[in-house]
N, C-alpha and C positions, 0 to 999 in steps of 0.2 A: 223569598223576600230578602234573606240574608245575602244571597248572591247579588241581588240588584243593588243593595246598599253598598257592598264592597266594590262593585263595578262603578257606581256613581262616585264613590270616594276616590278611586283610582283616576277616573276621568277629571275630577276636580283638581287633584294634585298635578296631573299632567298639564291642565290648562294654566294653573298658577305658575308652573315652571316655564311654560312656553311664553307667558307674558313677561316673566322675569328676565329671560335671556333675549327677548325680541330685539331690543335696541343694541345688543352687543354682537349680533351676527354680522359677518362681513359680506355685505351685498356686493354684487359684481365681482366676486372672487370664485373661480372655479378650479377644482383640482382635476387633473386628467391623468388616468393611468392607461398606458399603452400596452396592449396584449399581455396582461398578466398570465403567468403559466399556471398558477394555483388559485382556485376559487376562494380558498381560505384566506389568502393574502388580500383578496378584494374585500372580504369581510373586515379585516383589520384596518384597511384604508378607510372604509366606510365609518368605522368607529372613530378614527382620527378626524375625519372630515366633520363629523357631527360634534365631537368634543371641542374642536377648535373654532367652531362657528363658521365654517366655510359654507357658502351658500349652496353650491351644487357640486356633484361629482359626475364627470363624464368618463365612460369606459370604452376604449377602442378594443373591440373583441372580434378579431378576424377568425378566431377559432370556433365561433358560434357556441361558446360555452354558457352563455346567458340568454334568458328570454328577451324578446324584443321589447315587451311592455314593462314599464316600471312596476305596475301592480303585480305582475307575475313574478318579478324579481323578488318582491317582498315575501312571496309565498314559497320561493325555492328553499328547500330544507337546508341544504349545505350552506348557502349564503346567509340565510337568517340565523343559523346556528353560530357561524363564525363571527357574525357581526353583533351577536348578543342583542338582537332586536333593534340596533341602531338604524337598520335599513328602514324601519317604520317611520323614522323621523328625518330621513335624509332623501333629498331628491337625487336620483341617479338616472342617467340617460346613456343608452348604449349606441355605439356607432360601429358600422361594419368595416370601416377602414380609417387609417390616419388622415388621408386626404379628405374624407367626408367630414371628420371632426374639425379639422383645421378650417375648412371652407365655412362650416357653420359658425365657428368662433369669429372668423374674420368678417363674415357677413354681418355679425352682430356687434362689431366694433371692439373685439377683445384682442389684446396683445398677449402673446405667449412667451413664457420663459421656460427653459428646459433644465432639469436637474441632471447633471452629468459630471463625473470626476475628470473628464477630458475636455480640452478646449474646443476641439472640433471646428477650428477656423472661425470661432465666434468670440465676441467679447465674453470673458470668463471672470467670474468673481467668486470669492469665498462667501458663503451664506451670510455671515455677519457683516460683510462689507457692502452689501447691496441695499438699495433703497426701494422698498416695495409699496410705497404710498402712492406712487403713480406708475403706470397710467390708471385711470379711473376703473377701467375694466381689465382684469388680469386673469390669465389662465396659467396655472403652474403644472408642467408636465413631468411625469415620472415614467421611466422606462421599465421594461420587464426584468425579471429576476436574473436571466441568463445573458441576454444580449444588450440590455440597457436601452437607452432612448434611440429611436431611429434617426438616420441622417435626414429624412424628410422633415420630421418634427423639429430637429435642430435648425435646419435651413430656413424654416418659417418662424423661428423664435428670435426675439430681440437680443437674448444673451443666454449663456449657460451659468448655472449656479452650482457650486460644489460645497459639500460639507467637509471641512478640514478634518483629517484623521491622523493620529499620531502613533498608531500601533503597527504591528507587523501585518495585520489584516487591513486592507484598504478598500473594504466594501461593507455595505450595510444592507440588510434585507429591506424589502419594499415597505413593510409596515413601519420599521424603525425610521428609515430615511424620510418617509412621508410625514411622520409625526414631528420629526425635528424641523424639517423645512416649513411645514404649515404653521408650526408654533411661532417661528420667527416672522413669517409673512403676516399672520393675523395679528400678532402683537404690535407690529409696526402700523398696520392699517387702522387698528382700533385707537392707538395712541395718537394718531394723526388728527383724529377728531377731538377738538379741544374740550368738549364736555366730558370726555373720559379721562382727561389728564388731571392730575392733582394740581391745585392752584399754586401750591408751593411744596417743598419737600415734606413738611409735616401736615399739610392741609388735606381737606376732604375733596373728593370728586363731586362734581355737580350731580352725577348719577352714580351711586355706589355700584361696584361690580357685584354680580349675583353670587360670586364665590367669596365675598368678604364676610368675615364674621362680625356680628354686631358687638359694639363695645359693651363691656360688662360694667354694671353700676358698682361703684365703690361704696 
């Protein structure tokens, strides 16, 4: 009986949280990771995708490191452990090749942008200089840890986006780079919707953010 009560309480809290964040999730935004070398890094990206409110995660997995079925992915011990259960709340789809993933996105009207520190003969912007409020359907690509994004993914993307770095080291790991890029993209896409903006500098939003603290009574 005690276990049932605890289980129902946990479900109720999960439902309340799901209702709270529903309006703030970024629909028609997909993060794509291409041939990640380490399954643990996939788990980190899954956590970032979930935390930033990205609608879906696509994984290009030519190494066949992941199960085909999303439900089976949720049960994979290494992935579930590294994502700290975020996989339970995140839609993830596996593709066997970059071409397959690109064709699926293009068929469904998505425009791709690639994250890369190199221009690669494409329009290239620093992350903070880009406008990610359009197109309506957007896919953000991240390359693998050693080779980066593929030439094929870049050739089918509208532009390349780079994170400006000012240290001696000019690279970031997949988990860190995906977190930084997705934060900027989701921030812009949420702010674009007027009901999430503040009416003025000190005003209130039409819909308070689920992370805002309630005002204390004086």
